[in-house]
NUMAR-818121 format. One record per atom (N, C-alpha, C): residue number from 1; residue in one letter; atom name; y, x, z. Coordinates in steps of 0.2 Angstrom, whole numbers, plus 2048, in hexadecimal, padded with zeros to 3 digits. Layout:
<sites>
<site><seq>NUM</seq><type>A</type><atom>CA</atom><c2>Y</c2><c1>X</c1><c3>Z</c3></site>
...
</sites>
This chain:
<sites>
<site><seq>1</seq><type>M</type><atom>N</atom><c2>874</c2><c1>80F</c1><c3>8C7</c3></site>
<site><seq>1</seq><type>M</type><atom>CA</atom><c2>876</c2><c1>814</c1><c3>8C2</c3></site>
<site><seq>1</seq><type>M</type><atom>C</atom><c2>86F</c2><c1>813</c1><c3>8BB</c3></site>
<site><seq>2</seq><type>T</type><atom>N</atom><c2>873</c2><c1>811</c1><c3>8B4</c3></site>
<site><seq>2</seq><type>T</type><atom>CA</atom><c2>870</c2><c1>810</c1><c3>8AE</c3></site>
<site><seq>2</seq><type>T</type><atom>C</atom><c2>86B</c2><c1>815</c1><c3>8AC</c3></site>
<site><seq>3</seq><type>K</type><atom>N</atom><c2>867</c2><c1>815</c1><c3>8A8</c3></site>
<site><seq>3</seq><type>K</type><atom>CA</atom><c2>863</c2><c1>81A</c1><c3>8A5</c3></site>
<site><seq>3</seq><type>K</type><atom>C</atom><c2>868</c2><c1>81B</c1><c3>89C</c3></site>
<site><seq>4</seq><type>R</type><atom>N</atom><c2>86A</c2><c1>821</c1><c3>89C</c3></site>
<site><seq>4</seq><type>R</type><atom>CA</atom><c2>86E</c2><c1>821</c1><c3>896</c3></site>
<site><seq>4</seq><type>R</type><atom>C</atom><c2>869</c2><c1>823</c1><c3>88F</c3></site>
<site><seq>5</seq><type>A</type><atom>N</atom><c2>867</c2><c1>822</c1><c3>88A</c3></site>
<site><seq>5</seq><type>A</type><atom>CA</atom><c2>866</c2><c1>823</c1><c3>887</c3></site>
<site><seq>5</seq><type>A</type><atom>C</atom><c2>867</c2><c1>829</c1><c3>883</c3></site>
<site><seq>6</seq><type>G</type><atom>N</atom><c2>860</c2><c1>82D</c1><c3>882</c3></site>
<site><seq>6</seq><type>G</type><atom>CA</atom><c2>863</c2><c1>833</c1><c3>87F</c3></site>
<site><seq>6</seq><type>G</type><atom>C</atom><c2>860</c2><c1>834</c1><c3>878</c3></site>
<site><seq>7</seq><type>K</type><atom>N</atom><c2>85F</c2><c1>83A</c1><c3>875</c3></site>
<site><seq>7</seq><type>K</type><atom>CA</atom><c2>85D</c2><c1>83A</c1><c3>86E</c3></site>
<site><seq>7</seq><type>K</type><atom>C</atom><c2>857</c2><c1>837</c1><c3>86D</c3></site>
<site><seq>8</seq><type>I</type><atom>N</atom><c2>852</c2><c1>839</c1><c3>871</c3></site>
<site><seq>8</seq><type>I</type><atom>CA</atom><c2>84C</c2><c1>838</c1><c3>86F</c3></site>
<site><seq>8</seq><type>I</type><atom>C</atom><c2>84A</c2><c1>831</c1><c3>870</c3></site>
<site><seq>9</seq><type>D</type><atom>N</atom><c2>84E</c2><c1>82D</c1><c3>874</c3></site>
<site><seq>9</seq><type>D</type><atom>CA</atom><c2>84C</c2><c1>827</c1><c3>879</c3></site>
<site><seq>9</seq><type>D</type><atom>C</atom><c2>850</c2><c1>821</c1><c3>872</c3></site>
<site><seq>10</seq><type>T</type><atom>N</atom><c2>853</c2><c1>825</c1><c3>86F</c3></site>
<site><seq>10</seq><type>T</type><atom>CA</atom><c2>855</c2><c1>81F</c1><c3>868</c3></site>
<site><seq>10</seq><type>T</type><atom>C</atom><c2>854</c2><c1>81F</c1><c3>862</c3></site>
<site><seq>11</seq><type>R</type><atom>N</atom><c2>84F</c2><c1>825</c1><c3>861</c3></site>
<site><seq>11</seq><type>R</type><atom>CA</atom><c2>84B</c2><c1>826</c1><c3>85B</c3></site>
<site><seq>11</seq><type>R</type><atom>C</atom><c2>844</c2><c1>823</c1><c3>859</c3></site>
<site><seq>12</seq><type>N</type><atom>N</atom><c2>842</c2><c1>81F</c1><c3>856</c3></site>
<site><seq>12</seq><type>N</type><atom>CA</atom><c2>83D</c2><c1>81B</c1><c3>857</c3></site>
<site><seq>12</seq><type>N</type><atom>C</atom><c2>83B</c2><c1>81D</c1><c3>84F</c3></site>
<site><seq>13</seq><type>P</type><atom>N</atom><c2>834</c2><c1>823</c1><c3>851</c3></site>
<site><seq>13</seq><type>P</type><atom>CA</atom><c2>82F</c2><c1>823</c1><c3>84C</c3></site>
<site><seq>13</seq><type>P</type><atom>C</atom><c2>82C</c2><c1>81F</c1><c3>848</c3></site>
<site><seq>14</seq><type>F</type><atom>N</atom><c2>82C</c2><c1>819</c1><c3>84A</c3></site>
<site><seq>14</seq><type>F</type><atom>CA</atom><c2>826</c2><c1>813</c1><c3>845</c3></site>
<site><seq>14</seq><type>F</type><atom>C</atom><c2>82C</c2><c1>80F</c1><c3>840</c3></site>
<site><seq>15</seq><type>I</type><atom>N</atom><c2>832</c2><c1>810</c1><c3>841</c3></site>
<site><seq>15</seq><type>I</type><atom>CA</atom><c2>836</c2><c1>80E</c1><c3>83C</c3></site>
<site><seq>15</seq><type>I</type><atom>C</atom><c2>836</c2><c1>812</c1><c3>835</c3></site>
<site><seq>16</seq><type>P</type><atom>N</atom><c2>832</c2><c1>80E</c1><c3>831</c3></site>
<site><seq>16</seq><type>P</type><atom>CA</atom><c2>833</c2><c1>812</c1><c3>828</c3></site>
<site><seq>16</seq><type>P</type><atom>C</atom><c2>839</c2><c1>814</c1><c3>828</c3></site>
<site><seq>17</seq><type>S</type><atom>N</atom><c2>83A</c2><c1>81B</c1><c3>823</c3></site>
<site><seq>17</seq><type>S</type><atom>CA</atom><c2>83E</c2><c1>81D</c1><c3>820</c3></site>
<site><seq>17</seq><type>S</type><atom>C</atom><c2>841</c2><c1>819</c1><c3>81A</c3></site>
<site><seq>18</seq><type>H</type><atom>N</atom><c2>845</c2><c1>81A</c1><c3>818</c3></site>
<site><seq>18</seq><type>H</type><atom>CA</atom><c2>847</c2><c1>816</c1><c3>812</c3></site>
<site><seq>18</seq><type>H</type><atom>C</atom><c2>84C</c2><c1>819</c1><c3>80B</c3></site>
<site><seq>19</seq><type>S</type><atom>N</atom><c2>848</c2><c1>821</c1><c3>80C</c3></site>
<site><seq>19</seq><type>S</type><atom>CA</atom><c2>84A</c2><c1>824</c1><c3>808</c3></site>
<site><seq>19</seq><type>S</type><atom>C</atom><c2>846</c2><c1>822</c1><c3>7FF</c3></site>
<site><seq>20</seq><type>R</type><atom>N</atom><c2>849</c2><c1>825</c1><c3>7FB</c3></site>
<site><seq>20</seq><type>R</type><atom>CA</atom><c2>847</c2><c1>824</c1><c3>7F5</c3></site>
<site><seq>20</seq><type>R</type><atom>C</atom><c2>841</c2><c1>827</c1><c3>7F5</c3></site>
<site><seq>21</seq><type>L</type><atom>N</atom><c2>83E</c2><c1>82C</c1><c3>7F7</c3></site>
<site><seq>21</seq><type>L</type><atom>CA</atom><c2>838</c2><c1>82E</c1><c3>7F7</c3></site>
<site><seq>21</seq><type>L</type><atom>C</atom><c2>834</c2><c1>82A</c1><c3>7F9</c3></site>
<site><seq>22</seq><type>T</type><atom>N</atom><c2>834</c2><c1>827</c1><c3>801</c3></site>
<site><seq>22</seq><type>T</type><atom>CA</atom><c2>830</c2><c1>822</c1><c3>803</c3></site>
<site><seq>22</seq><type>T</type><atom>C</atom><c2>82F</c2><c1>81C</c1><c3>7FE</c3></site>
<site><seq>23</seq><type>I</type><atom>N</atom><c2>833</c2><c1>818</c1><c3>7FD</c3></site>
<site><seq>23</seq><type>I</type><atom>CA</atom><c2>835</c2><c1>814</c1><c3>7FA</c3></site>
<site><seq>23</seq><type>I</type><atom>C</atom><c2>82F</c2><c1>815</c1><c3>7F4</c3></site>
<site><seq>24</seq><type>A</type><atom>N</atom><c2>831</c2><c1>81B</c1><c3>7EE</c3></site>
<site><seq>24</seq><type>A</type><atom>CA</atom><c2>82D</c2><c1>81B</c1><c3>7E9</c3></site>
<site><seq>24</seq><type>A</type><atom>C</atom><c2>824</c2><c1>81C</c1><c3>7EC</c3></site>
<site><seq>25</seq><type>A</type><atom>N</atom><c2>824</c2><c1>81F</c1><c3>7F1</c3></site>
<site><seq>25</seq><type>A</type><atom>CA</atom><c2>81C</c2><c1>820</c1><c3>7F3</c3></site>
<site><seq>25</seq><type>A</type><atom>C</atom><c2>819</c2><c1>81A</c1><c3>7F4</c3></site>
<site><seq>26</seq><type>D</type><atom>N</atom><c2>81C</c2><c1>813</c1><c3>7F8</c3></site>
<site><seq>26</seq><type>D</type><atom>CA</atom><c2>81A</c2><c1>80E</c1><c3>7FB</c3></site>
<site><seq>26</seq><type>D</type><atom>C</atom><c2>819</c2><c1>80B</c1><c3>7F4</c3></site>
<site><seq>27</seq><type>L</type><atom>N</atom><c2>81D</c2><c1>80C</c1><c3>7EF</c3></site>
<site><seq>27</seq><type>L</type><atom>CA</atom><c2>81E</c2><c1>806</c1><c3>7E7</c3></site>
<site><seq>27</seq><type>L</type><atom>C</atom><c2>817</c2><c1>80B</c1><c3>7E4</c3></site>
<site><seq>28</seq><type>L</type><atom>N</atom><c2>817</c2><c1>811</c1><c3>7E5</c3></site>
<site><seq>28</seq><type>L</type><atom>CA</atom><c2>810</c2><c1>815</c1><c3>7E1</c3></site>
<site><seq>28</seq><type>L</type><atom>C</atom><c2>809</c2><c1>810</c1><c3>7E4</c3></site>
<site><seq>29</seq><type>L</type><atom>N</atom><c2>809</c2><c1>810</c1><c3>7EB</c3></site>
<site><seq>29</seq><type>L</type><atom>CA</atom><c2>803</c2><c1>80E</c1><c3>7EF</c3></site>
<site><seq>29</seq><type>L</type><atom>C</atom><c2>802</c2><c1>808</c1><c3>7ED</c3></site>
<site><seq>30</seq><type>V</type><atom>N</atom><c2>807</c2><c1>804</c1><c3>7EE</c3></site>
<site><seq>30</seq><type>V</type><atom>CA</atom><c2>805</c2><c1>7FD</c1><c3>7ED</c3></site>
<site><seq>30</seq><type>V</type><atom>C</atom><c2>804</c2><c1>7FC</c1><c3>7E5</c3></site>
<site><seq>31</seq><type>L</type><atom>N</atom><c2>806</c2><c1>7FF</c1><c3>7DF</c3></site>
<site><seq>31</seq><type>L</type><atom>CA</atom><c2>803</c2><c1>7FF</c1><c3>7D8</c3></site>
<site><seq>31</seq><type>L</type><atom>C</atom><c2>7FE</c2><c1>802</c1><c3>7D8</c3></site>
<site><seq>32</seq><type>V</type><atom>N</atom><c2>7FA</c2><c1>805</c1><c3>7DA</c3></site>
<site><seq>32</seq><type>V</type><atom>CA</atom><c2>7F3</c2><c1>80A</c1><c3>7DB</c3></site>
<site><seq>32</seq><type>V</type><atom>C</atom><c2>7ED</c2><c1>804</c1><c3>7DE</c3></site>
<site><seq>33</seq><type>V</type><atom>N</atom><c2>7F0</c2><c1>801</c1><c3>7E2</c3></site>
<site><seq>33</seq><type>V</type><atom>CA</atom><c2>7EC</c2><c1>7FD</c1><c3>7E6</c3></site>
<site><seq>33</seq><type>V</type><atom>C</atom><c2>7EB</c2><c1>7F7</c1><c3>7E2</c3></site>
<site><seq>34</seq><type>L</type><atom>N</atom><c2>7F2</c2><c1>7F3</c1><c3>7DF</c3></site>
<site><seq>34</seq><type>L</type><atom>CA</atom><c2>7F1</c2><c1>7EF</c1><c3>7D9</c3></site>
<site><seq>34</seq><type>L</type><atom>C</atom><c2>7EB</c2><c1>7F1</c1><c3>7D4</c3></site>
<site><seq>35</seq><type>S</type><atom>N</atom><c2>7ED</c2><c1>7F7</c1><c3>7D0</c3></site>
<site><seq>35</seq><type>S</type><atom>CA</atom><c2>7E8</c2><c1>7F9</c1><c3>7CB</c3></site>
<site><seq>35</seq><type>S</type><atom>C</atom><c2>7E3</c2><c1>7FB</c1><c3>7CD</c3></site>
<site><seq>36</seq><type>M</type><atom>N</atom><c2>7E0</c2><c1>7FC</c1><c3>7D2</c3></site>
<site><seq>36</seq><type>M</type><atom>CA</atom><c2>7D8</c2><c1>7FC</c1><c3>7D5</c3></site>
<site><seq>36</seq><type>M</type><atom>C</atom><c2>7D6</c2><c1>7F6</c1><c3>7D6</c3></site>
<site><seq>37</seq><type>T</type><atom>N</atom><c2>7D9</c2><c1>7F1</c1><c3>7DA</c3></site>
<site><seq>37</seq><type>T</type><atom>CA</atom><c2>7D7</c2><c1>7EC</c1><c3>7D8</c3></site>
<site><seq>37</seq><type>T</type><atom>C</atom><c2>7D5</c2><c1>7E7</c1><c3>7D1</c3></site>
<site><seq>38</seq><type>L</type><atom>N</atom><c2>7DA</c2><c1>7EA</c1><c3>7CC</c3></site>
<site><seq>38</seq><type>L</type><atom>CA</atom><c2>7D9</c2><c1>7E6</c1><c3>7C7</c3></site>
<site><seq>38</seq><type>L</type><atom>C</atom><c2>7D3</c2><c1>7E9</c1><c3>7C3</c3></site>
<site><seq>39</seq><type>V</type><atom>N</atom><c2>7D1</c2><c1>7F0</c1><c3>7C5</c3></site>
<site><seq>39</seq><type>V</type><atom>CA</atom><c2>7CC</c2><c1>7F1</c1><c3>7C2</c3></site>
<site><seq>39</seq><type>V</type><atom>C</atom><c2>7C6</c2><c1>7F0</c1><c3>7C4</c3></site>
<site><seq>40</seq><type>A</type><atom>N</atom><c2>7C6</c2><c1>7EF</c1><c3>7CB</c3></site>
<site><seq>40</seq><type>A</type><atom>CA</atom><c2>7C0</c2><c1>7ED</c1><c3>7CF</c3></site>
<site><seq>40</seq><type>A</type><atom>C</atom><c2>7C0</c2><c1>7E6</c1><c3>7CC</c3></site>
<site><seq>41</seq><type>V</type><atom>N</atom><c2>7C3</c2><c1>7E2</c1><c3>7CC</c3></site>
<site><seq>41</seq><type>V</type><atom>CA</atom><c2>7C2</c2><c1>7DC</c1><c3>7CA</c3></site>
<site><seq>41</seq><type>V</type><atom>C</atom><c2>7C0</c2><c1>7D9</c1><c3>7C1</c3></site>
<site><seq>42</seq><type>S</type><atom>N</atom><c2>7C3</c2><c1>7DF</c1><c3>7BE</c3></site>
<site><seq>42</seq><type>S</type><atom>CA</atom><c2>7C2</c2><c1>7E0</c1><c3>7B8</c3></site>
<site><seq>42</seq><type>S</type><atom>C</atom><c2>7B9</c2><c1>7E1</c1><c3>7B6</c3></site>
<site><seq>43</seq><type>A</type><atom>N</atom><c2>7B9</c2><c1>7E7</c1><c3>7BB</c3></site>
<site><seq>43</seq><type>A</type><atom>CA</atom><c2>7B2</c2><c1>7E9</c1><c3>7BB</c3></site>
<site><seq>43</seq><type>A</type><atom>C</atom><c2>7AB</c2><c1>7E3</c1><c3>7BD</c3></site>
<site><seq>44</seq><type>R</type><atom>N</atom><c2>7AC</c2><c1>7DF</c1><c3>7C2</c3></site>
<site><seq>44</seq><type>R</type><atom>CA</atom><c2>7A9</c2><c1>7DB</c1><c3>7C5</c3></site>
<site><seq>44</seq><type>R</type><atom>C</atom><c2>7A8</c2><c1>7D4</c1><c3>7BF</c3></site>
<site><seq>45</seq><type>V</type><atom>N</atom><c2>7AD</c2><c1>7D2</c1><c3>7BD</c3></site>
<site><seq>45</seq><type>V</type><atom>CA</atom><c2>7AE</c2><c1>7CF</c1><c3>7B6</c3></site>
<site><seq>45</seq><type>V</type><atom>C</atom><c2>7A9</c2><c1>7D0</c1><c3>7B1</c3></site>
<site><seq>46</seq><type>A</type><atom>N</atom><c2>7AA</c2><c1>7D7</c1><c3>7AF</c3></site>
<site><seq>46</seq><type>A</type><atom>CA</atom><c2>7A6</c2><c1>7D9</c1><c3>7AA</c3></site>
<site><seq>46</seq><type>A</type><atom>C</atom><c2>79E</c2><c1>7DA</c1><c3>7AC</c3></site>
<site><seq>47</seq><type>Q</type><atom>N</atom><c2>79E</c2><c1>7DB</c1><c3>7B0</c3></site>
<site><seq>47</seq><type>Q</type><atom>CA</atom><c2>797</c2><c1>7DC</c1><c3>7B4</c3></site>
<site><seq>47</seq><type>Q</type><atom>C</atom><c2>793</c2><c1>7D4</c1><c3>7B4</c3></site>
<site><seq>48</seq><type>Q</type><atom>N</atom><c2>797</c2><c1>7CF</c1><c3>7B6</c3></site>
<site><seq>48</seq><type>Q</type><atom>CA</atom><c2>795</c2><c1>7C7</c1><c3>7B5</c3></site>
<site><seq>48</seq><type>Q</type><atom>C</atom><c2>795</c2><c1>7C5</c1><c3>7AE</c3></site>
<site><seq>49</seq><type>L</type><atom>N</atom><c2>798</c2><c1>7CA</c1><c3>7AB</c3></site>
<site><seq>49</seq><type>L</type><atom>CA</atom><c2>798</c2><c1>7C5</c1><c3>7A3</c3></site>
<site><seq>49</seq><type>L</type><atom>C</atom><c2>792</c2><c1>7C9</c1><c3>79F</c3></site>
<site><seq>50</seq><type>I</type><atom>N</atom><c2>793</c2><c1>7CF</c1><c3>7A1</c3></site>
<site><seq>50</seq><type>I</type><atom>CA</atom><c2>78A</c2><c1>7D4</c1><c3>79F</c3></site>
<site><seq>50</seq><type>I</type><atom>C</atom><c2>785</c2><c1>7D0</c1><c3>7A1</c3></site>
<site><seq>51</seq><type>G</type><atom>N</atom><c2>784</c2><c1>7D0</c1><c3>7A7</c3></site>
<site><seq>51</seq><type>G</type><atom>CA</atom><c2>77E</c2><c1>7CF</c1><c3>7AA</c3></site>
<site><seq>51</seq><type>G</type><atom>C</atom><c2>77C</c2><c1>7C6</c1><c3>7A9</c3></site>
<site><seq>52</seq><type>S</type><atom>N</atom><c2>781</c2><c1>7C2</c1><c3>7A8</c3></site>
<site><seq>52</seq><type>S</type><atom>CA</atom><c2>780</c2><c1>7BA</c1><c3>7A6</c3></site>
<site><seq>52</seq><type>S</type><atom>C</atom><c2>77E</c2><c1>7BB</c1><c3>79E</c3></site>
<site><seq>53</seq><type>S</type><atom>N</atom><c2>781</c2><c1>7BF</c1><c3>79A</c3></site>
<site><seq>53</seq><type>S</type><atom>CA</atom><c2>77F</c2><c1>7BF</c1><c3>794</c3></site>
<site><seq>53</seq><type>S</type><atom>C</atom><c2>779</c2><c1>7BD</c1><c3>790</c3></site>
<site><seq>54</seq><type>T</type><atom>N</atom><c2>774</c2><c1>7BE</c1><c3>794</c3></site>
<site><seq>54</seq><type>T</type><atom>CA</atom><c2>76D</c2><c1>7C0</c1><c3>791</c3></site>
<site><seq>54</seq><type>T</type><atom>C</atom><c2>76A</c2><c1>7B7</c1><c3>791</c3></site>
<site><seq>55</seq><type>W</type><atom>N</atom><c2>76A</c2><c1>7B4</c1><c3>78D</c3></site>
<site><seq>55</seq><type>W</type><atom>CA</atom><c2>76A</c2><c1>7AC</c1><c3>78C</c3></site>
<site><seq>55</seq><type>W</type><atom>C</atom><c2>761</c2><c1>7AA</c1><c3>78E</c3></site>
</sites>
């Protein structure tokens, strides 16, 4: 006899949802990470420029 798949067996909680809300949240997360990276790089470059401007 083979095992019949029930409702619990066929649902995988690790497959992400493709609703508009989750797509928007993913996009927001990516944009926040990119902007924070740009801020950190800009601060580091400014720190290097200010530190090396003393001739």
